[in-house]
C-alpha positions as CSV (number, residue, x, y, z in Angstrom):
1,M,11.0,-14.6,16.4
2,A,12.6,-12.8,13.8
3,V,10.3,-11.2,10.9
4,I,11.7,-10.2,7.7
5,F,10.2,-7.9,4.5
6,E,9.9,-7.9,0.7
7,E,13.7,-7.0,0.5
8,S,15.0,-9.7,2.6
9,L,12.7,-12.3,1.0
10,K,14.1,-11.3,-2.8
11,K,17.5,-11.9,-1.6
12,S,16.9,-14.9,0.0
13,L,15.1,-16.3,-2.7
14,K,18.3,-15.5,-4.8
15,S,20.8,-16.8,-2.9
16,D,19.4,-19.2,-0.1
17,G,17.3,-21.1,-2.7
18,L,14.1,-22.4,-1.5
19,L,13.2,-22.9,1.9
20,P,11.4,-25.9,3.4
21,V,8.6,-22.9,5.2
22,Y,7.2,-19.6,4.3
23,I,4.8,-17.6,5.8
24,L,3.4,-15.1,4.3
25,F,1.6,-12.5,5.2
26,G,1.2,-8.6,5.5
27,E,-1.1,-6.0,4.2
28,D,-0.6,-6.2,0.5
29,A,-2.7,-8.6,-1.7
30,Y,-0.8,-8.1,-4.7
31,L,2.7,-8.5,-3.1
32,K,1.5,-11.5,-1.5
33,T,-0.2,-13.3,-4.5
34,H,3.0,-12.4,-6.5
35,Y,5.3,-14.0,-3.7
36,L,3.1,-17.4,-3.4
37,N,3.2,-17.6,-7.2
38,K,6.6,-16.9,-7.7
39,I,7.7,-19.7,-5.1
40,S,5.3,-22.2,-5.8
41,K,5.8,-21.8,-10.0
42,S,9.7,-22.6,-9.1
43,I,8.4,-25.6,-7.8
44,A,5.7,-27.2,-9.5
45,D,2.8,-25.9,-12.0
46,S,-0.6,-25.9,-10.3
47,D,-1.9,-28.7,-12.4
48,D,1.0,-31.0,-11.8
49,V,-1.2,-33.3,-9.1
50,F,2.1,-35.3,-7.8
51,N,4.2,-32.3,-6.9
52,Y,1.2,-29.3,-6.1
53,S,-1.1,-29.7,-3.6
54,K,-2.9,-26.6,-2.2
55,F,-5.7,-26.6,1.1
56,V,-8.1,-23.8,2.3
57,T,-9.7,-22.3,5.1
58,G,-11.9,-25.7,6.9
59,C,-9.5,-28.2,5.5
60,D,-8.1,-31.2,7.5
61,L,-5.0,-31.3,8.6
62,Q,-4.6,-34.9,8.1
63,G,-4.7,-34.2,4.4
64,V,-1.9,-31.5,4.4
65,Y,0.6,-33.6,6.5
66,D,-0.1,-36.5,4.3
67,A,1.0,-34.3,1.1
68,V,3.8,-32.3,2.6
69,M,5.6,-36.3,4.2
70,Q,5.0,-37.5,0.8
71,M,7.9,-37.9,-1.5
72,P,7.9,-35.6,-4.6
73,M,7.2,-37.6,-8.2
74,M,9.8,-37.5,-10.9
75,S,10.7,-34.2,-9.3
76,D,13.7,-33.0,-6.8
77,R,10.6,-31.3,-4.8
78,K,7.3,-30.7,-3.9
79,C,4.9,-27.9,-3.2
80,V,2.3,-27.7,-0.7
81,I,0.4,-24.4,0.0
82,L,-2.1,-23.7,3.2
83,N,-4.7,-20.8,2.4
84,D,-5.9,-18.7,5.7
85,Y,-5.8,-21.7,8.0
86,D,-7.8,-20.3,10.7
87,F,-5.2,-21.0,13.7
88,E,-6.7,-18.7,16.3
89,H,-9.8,-20.5,16.6
90,C,-9.1,-24.4,16.1
91,S,-8.7,-26.6,19.0
92,K,-5.5,-27.1,20.9
93,A,-4.8,-30.4,19.5
94,E,-5.2,-29.1,15.7
95,F,-3.1,-26.4,16.4
96,D,-0.4,-28.0,18.1
97,R,-0.4,-30.6,15.2
98,L,0.0,-27.5,12.7
99,T,2.9,-26.6,14.8
100,E,4.4,-29.9,14.6
101,L,4.0,-29.9,11.1
102,I,5.5,-27.0,10.4
103,S,8.9,-28.2,12.3
104,A,8.6,-31.5,10.4
105,V,8.6,-30.6,7.0
106,P,10.7,-32.6,4.9
107,K,13.7,-30.7,2.3
108,E,12.0,-32.3,-0.2
109,C,9.0,-30.2,0.4
110,T,8.0,-26.3,0.5
111,L,5.5,-25.6,2.6
112,I,3.6,-21.9,1.9
113,L,1.2,-20.6,5.1
114,Y,-0.7,-18.0,3.0
115,F,-2.7,-15.5,4.6
116,D,-4.8,-13.8,2.2
117,S,-8.1,-12.3,3.8
118,M,-7.1,-13.8,7.2
119,E,-5.8,-10.6,9.5
120,T,-3.0,-11.7,11.7
121,D,-0.6,-9.7,14.2
122,H,3.0,-10.7,14.3
123,K,3.5,-8.2,17.5
124,K,0.5,-9.5,19.6
125,G,-0.6,-12.6,18.4
126,A,0.2,-15.3,20.9
127,K,-0.6,-18.3,18.4
128,F,0.6,-16.1,15.4
129,K,4.1,-16.0,17.1
130,N,4.2,-19.7,17.8
131,L,3.7,-20.5,14.3
132,I,6.6,-18.2,13.2
133,S,8.6,-19.3,16.0
134,A,7.8,-23.5,14.6
135,C,8.9,-21.6,11.0
136,E,12.2,-20.3,12.0
137,K,13.1,-23.5,13.9
138,N,13.0,-25.7,10.5
139,G,14.7,-23.0,8.7
140,G,12.0,-21.5,7.0
141,V,11.0,-17.8,7.6
142,A,7.8,-16.0,8.3
143,V,7.4,-12.3,5.6
144,C,5.1,-9.4,6.3
145,L,4.3,-7.8,3.0
146,N,2.5,-4.6,3.5
147,H,2.4,-1.9,0.8
148,R,5.8,-0.6,-0.7
149,G,6.8,3.1,0.2
150,K,6.0,5.7,-2.8
151,S,9.9,5.7,-3.4
152,E,9.3,1.7,-4.1
153,L,6.9,1.9,-6.2
154,V,8.5,4.8,-8.7
155,K,11.5,2.8,-8.8
156,M,9.7,-0.6,-9.8
157,L,7.5,1.5,-12.2
158,C,11.1,3.1,-13.8
159,D,12.3,-0.6,-13.8
160,G,9.6,-2.0,-15.3
161,A,9.6,0.2,-18.4
162,A,13.2,-0.1,-18.6
163,K,12.3,-4.2,-19.1
164,R,9.9,-3.1,-21.7
165,G,12.3,-1.3,-23.8
166,C,11.3,2.3,-23.0
167,K,12.3,5.1,-20.4
168,M,10.7,6.4,-17.4
169,D,12.8,8.9,-14.9
170,F,12.2,9.4,-11.4
171,S,9.8,12.6,-11.8
172,T,7.8,10.9,-14.7
173,G,7.1,7.9,-12.3
174,N,6.3,10.0,-9.4
175,Y,4.1,11.8,-11.4
176,L,2.1,8.6,-12.6
177,V,1.8,7.3,-9.1
178,E,0.6,10.7,-7.9
179,T,-2.2,10.6,-11.0
180,A,-3.2,6.9,-10.8
181,G,-2.8,6.4,-6.9
182,E,-0.5,3.6,-5.0
183,D,-2.2,0.4,-6.0
184,I,0.1,-2.1,-7.7
185,N,-2.3,-4.0,-9.8
186,L,-3.5,-0.5,-11.1
187,L,0.0,1.0,-11.6
188,S,1.1,-2.4,-13.4
189,S,-1.6,-2.0,-15.3
190,E,-1.4,1.7,-16.7
191,L,2.7,1.6,-17.0
192,T,1.2,-1.5,-19.8
193,K,-0.6,1.0,-21.8
194,L,1.7,3.6,-21.5
195,C,4.7,1.6,-22.8
196,A,2.3,-0.1,-25.7
197,F,1.6,3.5,-26.3
198,V,4.7,5.2,-26.6
199,R,6.8,1.7,-27.9
200,E,10.2,2.4,-27.1
201,G,10.8,5.8,-26.6
202,V,10.6,7.9,-23.4
203,I,7.7,8.4,-21.1
204,T,6.5,11.8,-20.4
205,K,4.0,13.6,-18.5
206,A,1.9,14.5,-21.1
207,D,1.8,10.5,-21.8
208,I,0.2,9.7,-18.5
209,D,-2.2,13.0,-18.4
210,E,-3.2,11.5,-22.3
211,V,-3.1,7.7,-21.5
212,C,-3.6,6.9,-17.6
213,T,-7.0,6.7,-15.7
214,K,-6.8,9.3,-12.9
215,T,-8.1,8.2,-9.7
216,A,-10.4,10.8,-7.8
217,E,-7.7,11.0,-4.7
218,A,-5.0,12.3,-6.6
219,D,-7.1,14.9,-8.2
220,I,-8.5,16.2,-4.9
221,F,-3.9,16.4,-3.7
222,K,-3.9,18.0,-7.0
223,L,-6.4,20.7,-5.7
224,S,-4.6,21.0,-2.4
225,D,-1.1,21.8,-4.1
226,F,-3.3,24.4,-6.6
227,I,-4.8,25.8,-3.1
228,L,-1.3,25.9,-1.3
229,S,0.0,27.6,-4.6
230,Q,-2.6,30.0,-4.4
231,N,-3.9,29.0,-8.1
232,S,-7.3,30.1,-7.8
233,T,-7.6,29.3,-11.7
234,E,-6.5,25.8,-11.8
235,A,-7.8,24.9,-8.4
236,L,-11.4,25.3,-9.3
237,K,-10.7,23.8,-13.3
238,M,-9.4,20.8,-10.8
239,L,-13.1,20.9,-8.5
240,D,-14.7,21.1,-12.1
241,E,-13.0,17.6,-13.3
242,L,-14.1,16.4,-9.7
243,F,-17.8,17.1,-9.7
244,F,-17.6,15.8,-13.5
245,M,-16.5,12.4,-12.4
246,R,-19.4,12.3,-9.7
247,T,-16.6,12.8,-6.5
248,E,-18.6,13.3,-3.3
249,P,-18.4,16.4,-2.1
250,M,-17.2,15.4,1.6
251,S,-14.8,13.3,-0.1
252,V,-12.8,16.6,-1.0
253,L,-13.4,17.9,2.1
254,Y,-11.6,15.0,4.0
255,T,-8.8,15.0,1.4
256,V,-7.8,18.3,1.8
257,S,-8.7,18.8,5.2
258,G,-6.5,15.8,5.6
259,V,-3.2,17.9,4.2
260,F,-4.0,20.6,6.5
261,T,-4.2,18.3,9.4
262,D,-1.4,17.0,8.6
263,M,0.9,20.4,8.3
264,Y,-0.6,20.7,11.9
265,R,0.6,18.1,12.9
266,V,4.4,18.2,11.7
267,F,3.7,22.0,13.3
268,C,3.3,21.0,16.8
269,A,6.3,18.2,16.1
270,K,8.8,21.1,15.3
271,A,7.6,23.1,17.7
272,Q,8.6,20.3,20.8
273,S,11.7,20.0,18.2
274,L,10.6,16.5,17.5
275,P,11.4,14.5,14.5
276,L,9.0,13.6,11.6
277,S,9.3,10.3,12.5
278,N,7.7,11.1,16.0
279,V,4.5,11.9,13.8
280,I,4.5,8.7,11.6
281,K,4.3,6.5,14.6
282,S,2.3,8.9,16.7
283,F,-0.4,9.0,14.1
284,G,0.1,5.2,12.6
285,Y,1.1,6.4,9.3
286,P,1.3,3.2,6.8
287,K,4.4,3.1,5.0
288,N,2.9,3.9,1.9
289,K,1.8,7.2,3.2
290,E,4.5,8.6,5.1
291,F,5.7,10.7,2.1
292,L,2.2,12.9,3.3
293,V,4.1,13.9,6.2
294,E,7.4,14.8,4.5
295,K,5.0,16.9,2.0
296,A,3.2,18.6,5.0
297,S,6.8,19.6,6.4
298,K,7.5,21.0,2.8
299,N,4.5,22.8,2.8
300,L,4.3,24.2,6.5
301,R,7.4,26.7,4.6
302,K,4.4,28.3,3.1
303,M,2.4,29.0,6.7
304,D,2.8,30.3,10.1
305,F,0.4,29.4,12.9
306,E,-1.9,32.3,12.5
307,K,-2.4,31.3,8.7
308,L,-3.0,27.3,9.6
309,Q,-5.3,27.9,12.4
310,L,-7.4,30.2,10.1
311,C,-7.5,27.6,7.2
312,L,-8.7,24.7,10.0
313,E,-11.4,27.0,11.3
314,T,-12.7,27.8,7.4
315,L,-12.6,23.3,7.0
316,V,-14.4,22.9,10.1
317,S,-17.2,25.7,8.8
318,T,-17.2,24.1,5.5
319,D,-17.8,20.6,7.0
320,R,-20.8,21.9,9.1
321,K,-22.0,23.7,5.6
322,L,-22.2,20.3,3.6
323,K,-23.9,18.5,6.8
324,S,-26.9,21.1,6.7
325,F,-27.8,19.5,3.5
326,S,-27.4,22.7,1.1
327,S,-28.5,22.0,-2.3
328,N,-25.0,24.1,-3.6
329,Q,-22.8,21.9,-2.5
330,R,-20.4,22.8,-5.1
331,G,-20.5,26.5,-3.9
332,I,-19.4,25.9,-0.9
333,L,-16.4,24.0,-1.7
334,E,-16.0,26.8,-4.7
335,E,-16.3,29.0,-1.5
336,M,-14.1,27.1,1.0
337,I,-11.1,27.3,-2.0
338,I,-10.8,31.2,-2.3
339,K,-11.2,31.4,1.5
340,L,-8.2,29.6,2.0
341,I,-6.3,30.9,-1.0
342,Y,-7.0,34.4,0.7
343,I,-5.5,32.9,4.0
344,I,-2.7,32.0,2.7
345,G,-1.6,35.0,0.8
346,E,-2.9,37.8,3.2
347,G,-2.8,35.8,6.9
348,K,-6.1,36.7,7.5
349,S,-10.0,35.7,7.2
350,L,-12.3,37.3,4.7
351,D,-15.1,36.6,7.1
């Protein structure tokens, strides 16, 4: 049983043409919708009543079967979409009928099983494995569409800027991801705004600061960077911005704590001569968050175990103070910032 990923799907669509069956699943809603539309629109428009059919949760499989087996009208091919069919809880007879249908899709049809809100597990789910097996036997593919990694997102932005007649280098693309976050829908929207703003010019970091929406998470990561570089002035300014945006104090603490937790995990791995991939696998970092481990490895150059331990103790103490329902939450976070910067610079606590 083979499951392919986005790059393999791209190559297949270019070289193999349309296949009889596609199973689209995974974490990234944007990518699933994108490839669903890309495949279906290459066959028929959604208003083509003869060659386009869509079925949703709770549908009668007989209707799906009839749509698949009917010959296309004034076209070489027809498209049938089955969205979020609950194969896990249907009867055995209905499940067997579904696998038989997948195995029997004729060459004049493309059947797309699209799992939008329904969770699937291609590694452990026995029924899902059977669906994939039936798909393979009929020359189809099951495609896992998870979130793109940071480098893939940056490449997408640079390529997208070029297609719109603008220019964006890798460093600027990376800055946009750090500023706006990693949601593809949001990044596509921000890129459209940037290209309209600069027209046919070069997109700069200053343009991003002027035009783009900032996410609280991205700003908290910047706050962490200022702390690690011992820049108290910029760190406190960033805290001002976060409070202006009404960011929850606990969100600030948890995100900053995550940066130091990542470093601790990497420190332990290096102490055991284990590769970074071991940290990613052991703690279940998703693909679009793997860069945090690499960043933690770089940040560790400024730290030793004693500094790291003192920083973690400070973060735990801050957590207790914030949970004590103190009215001065901003003061608590300001104190945390100053203490962390002092520990990183001096190697000892202010307490």
